[in-house]
Residue, then its C-alpha position, 0 to 999 in steps of 0.5 A: m183760808h181760801i185755796p183757790p182752785h188750782d193744778n196741784q199736780n198730784r201734790a198734797i193742797v193741805d200737807v201735814n202739819n199744816p200751820v191752820v189745819p194741823l190736825n188734816y191732810f188733804n190731796i187731790v189725784k188725778l190719774k189716767q187708765g193704767e197710772v198708778f200713784d204711790y204714797h206713804i204718810g207717817g203720823y197720818e190716817t187716811c182715806v182715799v175716795p174717788a171723785t170720779g173713775t174707778i181704782d184699785v186700792e193696795v194697802a197692808g198687803e191688802t187689795y181692793k178692787d173697783i173702788g168708786n162707780r162715779v163717771i161724769d161729776v160727784w152728782d154721778g152716783e155714790p160715793e166709795g172709799v179705802y181707809v188706810p191706817t196710820g204710816a201704811g204705804v198704798r198704792i193707787t192704781c186707775r182703771t178707768n179713762n181718767a180718775e180723780v182721787f181725793i185724798a183725806g187725813a187726820k193726825f193719829d198715832h196708833v196703826l189700826k186694820p184698812f178696810a173698804v167702804r162701799a156705796g151700800d155702807l154709807d151712812k146717808i141723811q137728808y135735813g132742811s127744806d127748801e122754805t127755809k133755805t137749807h135742803r142737803k143731803i150728807k152721805h157719810i163714808l166715814g161716819a159714826s158707824y165705823h167708830d171702832r174701826v177709825g182713830r180720829l177721821l170723819v170724812s162726808e159729801l155734803y150736797t145742797v139739795g135744790a138750786g141754792g141755798w144755805s149749809g152749815f146754818p145755824s152757824h156754829k164751831h168747834d174749835t176748842d176742847r171743853l165737853p160735854d158743849e164742844t170738841r176741838h176739830d179743823e175741818t178741811y172742804n173742797f167745792r164743786f159746783k153744778p154747772n162747774y161755773g157756779s160759786g158761793l161765798q163761804m163765811l168765817q166769823r171768829e166771834d159771836n155778833k162781830p165782822g168776820e170774814a168772807y169767801h167767794i167759793m169756785d168750783g175747785s176751791t178748798i177751804l180750811l177752817d180752824k176757829g169760828y163759826h163757818p156756814c156757806c151758801a151756793l148762788p141761786g140756780y147752782e148746786m153746791y157739794y163739798f167734800t169734808i175732811l174732819a180730824g178730832l183733837s182728843q176723840r173722833s166724834l163731833k160736838q158742835y156749839f151752836q152760835p148763840t145769836h141764832a140758836e133759835q134757828l134749830k127749832t126752824i130746820p127740820g130734821i137738823m138734830d137728826m144731822v147732828a146726832k149723825f156725827k157723834 
């Protein structure tokens, strides 16, 4: 499902119990200096990540100051974030002229403890190649290193390296709990392009070797992925970024199932199995 770019007026783009991706929550909050935004979401753990700007985050009696360092866009520095336990009340305060803040969530019943993720805490990986048109970089904000501190939520930022190319290839899916081959993880993307008038394509193939769907994605597009194989690409000459929310049904670790038709391509992409391991 494609949600076109729009002014959501600080209201959830993917609300609780969404009919397409019920395990996910997603909001974009835009603030000016000194403005505050309060939220409280029952049944979902969340992560607050400034796309741009600097914020303070108050949660569960803790205050995490000066979260975020990017000014121009999501390419301007490293991400930071704050993990918010299920059901906790949160206050976000904008400390710079403006801030655009992503709030990512996953359905989870238990209450854990909040913590901040600073730029130096990120788990980063770069893989693929220009030759195979698969060169990309991933910055895990809530990655595998936080398995003992987070319930079901995985949060990452993904970048195409260079201008144009494919991401999420070889095509894979994660829509069915059938370990050890696959896990059910709902997924939500929010895309950005550089320059911002760039665009790309999101494919969604429901079954191997049968026609699927395709969406024209633009700067600010949100994609909801509930079922099927889902590679995406940027037009030649443009860089692509997407903020990624993954929420597991029964476990946090993601087990991807690669599309049989294209599975041989795993052998052609440098470092791809290291990427797969980072989601476990």
